[in-house]
ZAFIPA-222056 format. One record per atom (N, C-alpha, C, O): residue number from 1; residue in one letter; x, y, z. Coordinates in pm, whole numbers, plus 50000, padded with zeros to 5 digits. Each point is the difference from the previous one (the first is absolute). Layout:
# residues N
<NUM,A,<X,Y,Z>>
...
//
This chain:
# residues 112
<1,X,<49051,49080,51494>>
<1,X,<50127,50008,49924>>
<1,X,<50119,49933,50169>>
<1,X,<50009,50002,50123>>
<2,X,<50030,49966,49795>>
<2,X,<50138,49881,50107>>
<2,X,<50066,50105,50013>>
<2,X,<49975,50104,49941>>
<3,X,<50110,49879,50133>>
<3,X,<50106,50049,50128>>
<3,X,<50087,50048,49927>>
<3,X,<50044,50114,50008>>
<4,X,<50011,49740,49859>>
<4,X,<50090,50055,49929>>
<4,X,<50046,50086,49905>>
<4,X,<50110,50040,49963>>
<5,X,<49716,49986,49994>>
<5,X,<49952,50110,49881>>
<5,X,<49999,50179,50013>>
<5,X,<50006,50103,49933>>
<6,X,<49978,49838,50228>>
<6,X,<49887,50141,50079>>
<6,X,<50066,50136,49956>>
<6,X,<49950,50110,50025>>
<7,X,<50182,49870,49899>>
<7,X,<50072,50150,49984>>
<7,X,<49912,50058,49882>>
<7,X,<49951,50113,50005>>
<8,X,<50023,49756,49836>>
<8,X,<49877,50028,49942>>
<8,X,<49906,50086,49953>>
<8,X,<49888,49965,49966>>
<9,X,<50163,50172,50030>>
<9,X,<49801,50084,50017>>
<9,X,<49967,49906,49902>>
<9,X,<50107,49942,49986>>
<10,X,<49783,49986,49910>>
<10,X,<50008,49972,49875>>
<10,X,<49928,50148,49940>>
<10,X,<50035,50047,49892>>
<11,X,<49796,50059,50247>>
<11,X,<49987,50104,49926>>
<11,X,<50106,50063,49941>>
<11,X,<50005,49978,49879>>
<12,X,<50094,50103,50171>>
<12,X,<50090,50033,49956>>
<12,X,<50065,50005,49884>>
<12,X,<50013,50089,49916>>
<13,X,<50030,49789,50094>>
<13,X,<50103,49943,49849>>
<13,X,<49875,50055,49900>>
<13,X,<50039,50083,49917>>
<14,X,<49789,49879,50076>>
<14,X,<49924,49997,49889>>
<14,X,<50051,50135,50009>>
<14,X,<50115,50003,49955>>
<15,X,<49833,50143,50099>>
<15,X,<49968,50079,50033>>
<15,X,<50173,50108,49883>>
<15,X,<50024,50080,49909>>
<16,X,<50027,49847,50180>>
<16,X,<50145,50066,49914>>
<16,X,<50005,49998,49904>>
<16,X,<50023,50095,49925>>
<17,X,<49950,49743,50036>>
<17,X,<50023,49922,49812>>
<17,X,<49875,50142,49943>>
<17,X,<50030,50071,49904>>
<18,X,<49855,49946,50162>>
<18,X,<49940,50079,49893>>
<18,X,<50061,50137,49994>>
<18,X,<49998,50029,49880>>
<19,X,<50055,50065,50185>>
<19,X,<50021,50143,50092>>
<19,X,<50130,49970,49831>>
<19,X,<50018,50093,49922>>
<20,X,<50045,49782,50060>>
<20,X,<50100,50058,49978>>
<20,X,<49992,49993,49830>>
<20,X,<50052,50075,49917>>
<21,X,<49884,49837,50070>>
<21,X,<49915,49973,49879>>
<21,X,<49926,50195,49941>>
<21,X,<50025,50053,49892>>
<22,X,<49922,49984,50178>>
<22,X,<49866,50104,49994>>
<22,X,<50123,50129,50005>>
<22,X,<49977,50101,49934>>
<23,X,<50128,49891,50133>>
<23,X,<50144,50092,50015>>
<23,X,<50047,49966,49866>>
<23,X,<49987,50086,49913>>
<24,X,<50066,49799,50056>>
<24,X,<50071,50030,49827>>
<24,X,<49953,50027,49880>>
<24,X,<50054,50036,49896>>
<25,X,<49777,49928,50149>>
<25,X,<49957,50097,49870>>
<25,X,<49975,50140,49999>>
<25,X,<49985,50078,49907>>
<26,X,<50013,49940,50233>>
<26,X,<50002,50121,49983>>
<26,X,<50146,50073,49939>>
<26,X,<50021,50035,49884>>
<27,X,<50044,49972,50198>>
<27,X,<50169,50009,49964>>
<27,X,<49992,49987,49810>>
<27,X,<50059,50078,49925>>
<28,X,<49870,49824,50037>>
<28,X,<50029,49910,49854>>
<28,X,<49878,50150,49936>>
<28,X,<50004,50026,49880>>
<29,X,<49906,50050,50207>>
<29,X,<49969,50006,49875>>
<29,X,<49885,49954,49929>>
<29,X,<49984,50035,49883>>
<30,X,<49927,49884,50178>>
<30,X,<49881,49875,49935>>
<30,X,<49937,49933,50184>>
<30,X,<50034,49997,50118>>
<31,X,<49886,49972,49813>>
<31,X,<49956,49870,50135>>
<31,X,<50036,49860,49950>>
<31,X,<49989,49946,49890>>
<32,X,<50050,50021,50210>>
<32,X,<50123,49881,50023>>
<32,X,<49911,49856,50011>>
<32,X,<49992,49928,50100>>
<33,X,<49941,50050,49758>>
<33,X,<49882,49918,50077>>
<33,X,<50094,49840,50028>>
<33,X,<50110,49970,49954>>
<34,X,<49783,49929,50155>>
<34,X,<50033,49896,50044>>
<34,X,<50061,49918,49904>>
<34,X,<50110,49947,50013>>
<35,X,<49795,50042,49864>>
<35,X,<50090,49944,49829>>
<35,X,<50152,50055,50009>>
<35,X,<50100,49937,50034>>
<36,X,<49888,50211,49921>>
<36,X,<50146,50026,49959>>
<36,X,<50069,49943,50069>>
<36,X,<50071,49907,49962>>
<37,X,<49922,50144,50182>>
<37,X,<50132,49954,50119>>
<37,X,<50045,49846,49986>>
<37,X,<50105,49952,50042>>
<38,X,<49816,49997,49906>>
<38,X,<49993,49855,50055>>
<38,X,<50089,49931,49873>>
<38,X,<50070,49900,50006>>
<39,X,<49907,50176,49892>>
<39,X,<50069,49978,49850>>
<39,X,<50123,50043,49994>>
<39,X,<50073,49964,49907>>
<40,X,<49977,50131,50202>>
<40,X,<50113,50097,49991>>
<40,X,<50131,49881,50090>>
<40,X,<50106,49946,49969>>
<41,X,<49785,50062,50178>>
<41,X,<50140,49926,50031>>
<41,X,<49972,49816,49975>>
<41,X,<50066,49929,50077>>
<42,X,<49869,50020,49851>>
<42,X,<50037,49856,49995>>
<42,X,<49877,49938,50080>>
<42,X,<50015,49880,50023>>
<43,X,<49872,50171,50021>>
<43,X,<49909,49907,50016>>
<43,X,<49840,50014,49937>>
<43,X,<49958,50074,49911>>
<44,X,<49973,49824,50174>>
<44,X,<49882,49994,49913>>
<44,X,<49894,50085,50084>>
<44,X,<49982,49990,50122>>
<45,X,<49950,50098,49786>>
<45,X,<49896,50076,50044>>
<45,X,<49963,49953,50170>>
<45,X,<50021,50053,50109>>
<46,X,<49914,49823,49848>>
<46,X,<49930,49876,50131>>
<46,X,<50053,50071,50132>>
<46,X,<49956,50069,50093>>
<47,X,<50183,49866,49855>>
<47,X,<50083,49976,50111>>
<47,X,<50049,50155,50095>>
<47,X,<50024,49987,50120>>
<48,X,<49987,50155,49812>>
<48,X,<50011,50081,50035>>
<48,X,<49890,50075,50074>>
<48,X,<50028,50076,50093>>
<49,X,<49820,49899,49857>>
<49,X,<49876,50009,50037>>
<49,X,<49973,49968,50131>>
<49,X,<49946,50084,50073>>
<50,X,<50092,49783,49976>>
<50,X,<50070,49905,50102>>
<50,X,<50043,50066,50112>>
<50,X,<49949,50003,50112>>
<51,X,<50189,50070,49832>>
<51,X,<50086,49957,50127>>
<51,X,<49925,50214,50040>>
<51,X,<49993,50058,50108>>
<52,X,<49982,49973,49801>>
<52,X,<49944,50152,50033>>
<52,X,<49831,49985,50093>>
<52,X,<49930,50081,50060>>
<53,X,<50058,49780,49913>>
<53,X,<49877,50020,50091>>
<53,X,<49977,49885,50127>>
<53,X,<49955,50032,50110>>
<54,X,<50080,49846,49855>>
<54,X,<50003,49886,50112>>
<54,X,<50102,49959,50003>>
<54,X,<49976,49911,50082>>
<55,X,<50148,50075,49892>>
<55,X,<50077,49871,49979>>
<55,X,<50127,50066,49991>>
<55,X,<50018,50106,49940>>
<56,X,<50110,49799,50150>>
<56,X,<50110,50038,49968>>
<56,X,<50112,49922,49931>>
<56,X,<50011,49882,50033>>
<57,X,<50084,50173,49863>>
<57,X,<50062,49993,49880>>
<57,X,<50067,49907,50066>>
<57,X,<50020,49993,50121>>
<58,X,<50035,49888,49738>>
<58,X,<50101,49913,50067>>
<58,X,<50115,50047,49972>>
<58,X,<49989,50102,49930>>
<59,X,<50197,49850,50109>>
<59,X,<50075,50070,49976>>
<59,X,<50066,50042,49842>>
<59,X,<50065,50102,49974>>
<60,X,<49900,49799,49941>>
<60,X,<50022,50088,49827>>
<60,X,<49835,50082,50012>>
<60,X,<49958,50017,49885>>
<61,X,<49984,50014,50176>>
<61,X,<49931,50159,49947>>
<61,X,<49990,50074,50137>>
<61,X,<49897,50059,50032>>
<62,X,<50217,49936,50049>>
<62,X,<49973,50105,50039>>
<62,X,<50144,50094,49991>>
<62,X,<50010,50114,50047>>
<63,X,<50132,49787,49860>>
<63,X,<50068,50047,49965>>
<63,X,<49958,50137,49841>>
<63,X,<50027,50114,49965>>
<64,X,<49903,49780,49996>>
<64,X,<49945,50099,49895>>
<64,X,<49981,50116,50079>>
<64,X,<50077,50094,50019>>
<65,X,<49791,49883,50031>>
<65,X,<49913,50181,50070>>
<65,X,<50111,50096,50031>>
<65,X,<50000,50117,49962>>
<66,X,<50132,49804,50136>>
<66,X,<50088,50092,50021>>
<66,X,<50128,50047,49858>>
<66,X,<50078,50093,49980>>
<67,X,<49896,49828,49974>>
<67,X,<50087,50100,49857>>
<67,X,<49909,50084,49946>>
<67,X,<50012,50112,49950>>
<68,X,<49931,49844,50060>>
<68,X,<49897,50131,49847>>
<68,X,<49918,50125,50145>>
<68,X,<49967,50116,49978>>
<69,X,<50025,49838,50108>>
<69,X,<49947,50144,50088>>
<69,X,<50198,50026,50076>>
<69,X,<50028,50112,50043>>
<70,X,<50013,49846,49958>>
<70,X,<50165,50102,50062>>
<70,X,<49984,49970,50187>>
<70,X,<50069,50052,50086>>
<71,X,<49848,49876,49929>>
<71,X,<50007,49999,50173>>
<71,X,<50062,49916,50047>>
<71,X,<50049,49906,49938>>
<72,X,<49958,50112,50178>>
<72,X,<50054,49846,50118>>
<72,X,<49899,49901,50015>>
<72,X,<49877,50006,49995>>
<73,X,<50212,49892,50026>>
<73,X,<49925,49855,50063>>
<73,X,<49949,50014,50091>>
<73,X,<49921,49909,50026>>
<74,X,<50091,50225,50092>>
<74,X,<49994,50030,50128>>
<74,X,<49872,50119,49960>>
<74,X,<49905,50021,50076>>
<75,X,<50108,50028,49828>>
<75,X,<49873,50088,50044>>
<75,X,<49865,49940,49894>>
<75,X,<49886,50039,50020>>
<76,X,<50140,49881,49890>>
<76,X,<49831,49914,49943>>
<76,X,<50007,49922,50105>>
<76,X,<49884,49961,50015>>
<77,X,<50213,49970,50107>>
<77,X,<49923,49954,50082>>
<77,X,<49952,50045,50124>>
<77,X,<49977,49939,50105>>
<78,X,<50017,50143,49872>>
<78,X,<49990,50159,50151>>
<78,X,<50080,49963,50089>>
<78,X,<49962,49954,50108>>
<79,X,<50151,50061,49861>>
<79,X,<50133,49989,50151>>
<79,X,<50034,50114,49994>>
<79,X,<50067,50056,50086>>
<80,X,<49885,50002,49799>>
<80,X,<50171,50162,49978>>
<80,X,<49853,50178,49936>>
<80,X,<49931,50024,49901>>
<81,X,<50082,50009,50162>>
<81,X,<49914,50122,49964>>
<81,X,<50096,50054,49857>>
<81,X,<49915,50053,49927>>
<82,X,<50200,49956,50013>>
<82,X,<50022,50004,49907>>
<82,X,<50066,49909,49854>>
<82,X,<50085,49914,49978>>
<83,X,<49795,50182,49927>>
<83,X,<50044,49900,49895>>
<83,X,<50105,50017,49964>>
<83,X,<50044,49887,50020>>
<84,X,<50011,50150,49953>>
<84,X,<50128,49955,49899>>
<84,X,<50134,49963,50120>>
<84,X,<50017,50037,50116>>
<85,X,<50080,49855,49775>>
<85,X,<50043,49895,50052>>
<85,X,<50155,50126,50082>>
<85,X,<50032,50109,49954>>
<86,X,<50021,49830,50154>>
<86,X,<50067,50103,50056>>
<86,X,<50122,49950,49965>>
<86,X,<50004,49878,50013>>
<87,X,<50139,50194,49929>>
<87,X,<50082,49959,49875>>
<87,X,<50147,49988,50109>>
<87,X,<50110,49993,49946>>
<88,X,<49881,50006,50182>>
<88,X,<50071,49994,50074>>
<88,X,<49978,49882,50072>>
<88,X,<50042,49997,50115>>
<89,X,<49898,49902,49838>>
<89,X,<49995,49866,50104>>
<89,X,<50133,49913,49925>>
<89,X,<50057,50003,49891>>
<90,X,<49952,49919,50235>>
<90,X,<50109,49919,49887>>
<90,X,<49998,49851,49985>>
<90,X,<49955,49929,50090>>
<91,X,<50098,50015,49783>>
<91,X,<49980,49917,50024>>
<91,X,<49926,49862,50089>>
<91,X,<49900,49932,49978>>
<92,X,<50183,50068,50108>>
<92,X,<49932,49887,50149>>
<92,X,<49863,50098,50057>>
<92,X,<49911,49927,50044>>
<93,X,<50072,50148,49961>>
<93,X,<49804,50033,50035>>
<93,X,<49939,49965,49889>>
<93,X,<49887,49951,49998>>
<94,X,<50191,50075,49892>>
<94,X,<49895,49969,49822>>
<94,X,<49947,49870,50061>>
<94,X,<49901,49982,50071>>
<95,X,<50220,49904,49869>>
<95,X,<49955,49853,50036>>
<95,X,<49964,49999,50153>>
<95,X,<50017,49881,50026>>
<96,X,<49945,50175,50086>>
<96,X,<49933,49939,50102>>
<96,X,<49825,50080,49994>>
<96,X,<49903,49983,50073>>
<97,X,<50123,50124,49780>>
<97,X,<49852,50033,50000>>
<97,X,<49922,49921,49891>>
<97,X,<49877,49996,50001>>
<98,X,<50209,49934,49892>>
<98,X,<49927,49891,49895>>
<98,X,<49980,49897,50091>>
<98,X,<49884,49961,49989>>
<99,X,<50194,49959,50118>>
<99,X,<49968,49895,50077>>
<99,X,<49872,50006,50050>>
<99,X,<49904,49928,49973>>
<100,X,<50106,50185,50118>>
<100,X,<49905,50060,50115>>
<100,X,<49869,49995,49900>>
<100,X,<49897,49958,50052>>
<101,X,<50098,50085,49787>>
<101,X,<49886,50006,49928>>
<101,X,<49968,49883,49971>>
<101,X,<49879,49977,50011>>
<102,X,<50202,49919,49948>>
<102,X,<49958,49871,49959>>
<102,X,<50010,49996,50064>>
<102,X,<50083,49912,49978>>
<103,X,<49919,50097,50119>>
<103,X,<49943,49875,50109>>
<103,X,<49831,50080,50058>>
<103,X,<49914,49929,50053>>
<104,X,<50077,50132,49938>>
<104,X,<49823,50084,50013>>
<104,X,<49939,49991,49902>>
<104,X,<49883,50011,50036>>
<105,X,<50121,49965,49778>>
<105,X,<49966,49954,49916>>
<105,X,<49961,49874,50023>>
<105,X,<49882,49965,49995>>
<106,X,<50265,49917,50045>>
<106,X,<49895,49869,50021>>
<106,X,<49930,49995,50177>>
<106,X,<49967,49907,50074>>
<107,X,<50033,50137,49930>>
<107,X,<49885,49974,50116>>
<107,X,<49895,50087,49891>>
<107,X,<49942,49910,49941>>
<108,X,<50039,50142,50038>>
<108,X,<49855,50053,49945>>
<108,X,<50008,49917,49923>>
<108,X,<49881,49980,49977>>
<109,X,<50211,49905,49920>>
<109,X,<49940,49898,49946>>
<109,X,<49944,49938,50078>>
<109,X,<49890,49988,49946>>
<110,X,<50104,49964,50141>>
<110,X,<49979,49926,50036>>
<110,X,<49835,50007,50099>>
<110,X,<49927,49901,49998>>
<111,X,<50040,50198,50066>>
<111,X,<49885,50094,49954>>
<111,X,<49909,49969,49948>>
<111,X,<49897,49947,50041>>
<112,X,<50147,50098,49825>>
<112,X,<49859,50028,49916>>
<112,X,<49997,49864,49914>>
<112,X,<49908,49979,49921>>
//
């Protein structure tokens, strides 16, 4: 793994994504399959399967995943153990986080 992307733990992302899907299904009292989850968040089933097993998403997909599960980018990317966004972040911190995430995604696109 290159020095630029060593903060991304692909395994942690994949595990969290799978766990989020299972937890949401449990909360909604149903088995939430990759097919159903992908349709509900606007991704292809194949894309979600890849993200849960061997790939990291592009920025557009990451935004859809974040919104669907209502978790922070930092949580998805393994930089935080808190699922929910902190409502006390100010606009500057949010802008910095988005810039950082875009940079990471671009670096990952170059690797993939």
